[in-house]
C-alpha positions as CSV (number, residue, x, y, z in Angstrom):
1,M,100.7,79.0,117.1
2,I,99.0,78.8,120.4
3,T,101.3,79.7,123.4
4,Q,100.4,78.7,127.0
5,A,99.4,81.9,128.8
6,Y,100.5,81.0,132.2
7,R,103.0,78.7,134.1
8,I,102.7,77.1,137.6
9,L,105.8,77.7,139.7
10,Q,107.2,76.4,142.8
11,S,108.7,79.3,145.0
12,D,110.5,77.8,148.2
13,G,107.7,75.0,148.3
14,T,104.9,77.2,147.6
15,P,102.9,77.2,144.3
16,A,102.7,80.3,142.3
17,L,100.9,81.3,139.1
18,L,103.0,83.3,136.7
19,C,101.1,85.2,134.1
20,L,102.9,85.3,130.7
21,R,100.6,88.2,129.6
22,C,102.0,90.6,132.4
23,D,104.8,88.7,133.9
24,R,103.1,89.0,137.4
25,I,103.1,86.2,139.8
26,S,100.0,85.3,142.1
27,Y,100.4,83.1,145.3
28,H,96.7,83.2,145.8
29,P,95.2,79.6,146.0
30,E,92.1,80.6,144.2
31,D,94.0,82.4,141.3
32,I,96.2,79.3,141.0
33,A,93.1,76.9,141.0
34,H,91.4,78.8,138.4
35,R,94.2,80.1,136.4
36,Y,93.3,83.7,136.9
37,C,95.2,87.0,136.6
38,G,93.9,89.6,138.7
39,H,96.0,91.9,137.0
40,C,94.9,91.2,133.5
41,H,91.4,90.3,134.9
42,C,91.1,87.1,132.8
43,F,91.2,83.4,133.3
44,L,94.3,82.3,131.5
45,A,93.4,78.5,130.7
46,E,90.5,79.9,128.5
47,W,92.8,82.5,126.9
48,E,94.5,81.7,123.7
49,G,98.1,82.7,124.1
50,E,98.6,84.4,120.5
51,E,99.3,87.8,122.2
52,V,102.2,86.0,124.4
53,A,103.7,84.7,121.4
54,L,103.4,88.2,119.5
55,R,105.0,89.9,122.4
56,R,107.8,87.5,122.5
57,L,108.6,88.2,119.0
58,V,108.2,91.9,119.1
59,A,110.7,91.8,122.2
60,E,113.1,89.7,119.9
61,A,112.5,92.3,117.0
62,E,113.4,95.3,119.4
63,I,116.9,93.8,119.5
64,Y,117.3,93.8,116.0
65,V,116.1,97.4,115.8
66,R,118.4,98.6,118.7
67,A,121.3,96.9,116.9
68,Y,120.6,98.6,113.7
69,K,120.1,102.1,115.4
70,C,123.7,101.4,117.0
71,H,125.1,100.4,113.7
72,C,126.2,97.4,115.1
73,D,125.5,93.5,114.0
74,A,122.3,91.9,115.2
75,P,122.6,88.4,116.9
76,E,123.1,86.0,114.1
77,G,123.2,89.0,111.6
78,R,121.0,89.5,108.9
79,E,119.9,86.0,108.6
80,G,118.6,86.0,112.1
81,A,116.7,89.0,111.3
82,R,115.2,87.5,108.2
83,R,114.4,84.4,110.2
84,L,112.6,86.3,112.9
85,L,110.5,88.5,110.3
86,R,109.4,85.0,108.6
87,K,108.2,83.8,112.1
88,M,106.4,87.1,112.8
89,G,104.7,86.8,109.5
90,Q,103.7,83.2,110.2
91,V,102.1,84.2,113.7
92,L,100.3,87.2,112.3
93,T,98.8,85.2,109.4
94,L,97.1,82.6,111.7
């Protein structure tokens, strides 16, 4: 699974680069042109975004962990947790 590592946004008509690795936004024209994140020190167009996909899955998994610790039902119950774990397994085996 390859996930795009950046998004180009428009903020009040001004283009901006959103890095999906660190969730920071750059308005610098050179960063946008070269798809570069100064915080991560990498060119995002060349970077394969598996880490982004994994970070999203881990964030989703944390919801289930918190729900378990609070002794309440996770969203979509146990089947949702099973589906998430299968998805994580697929990403990790690529």
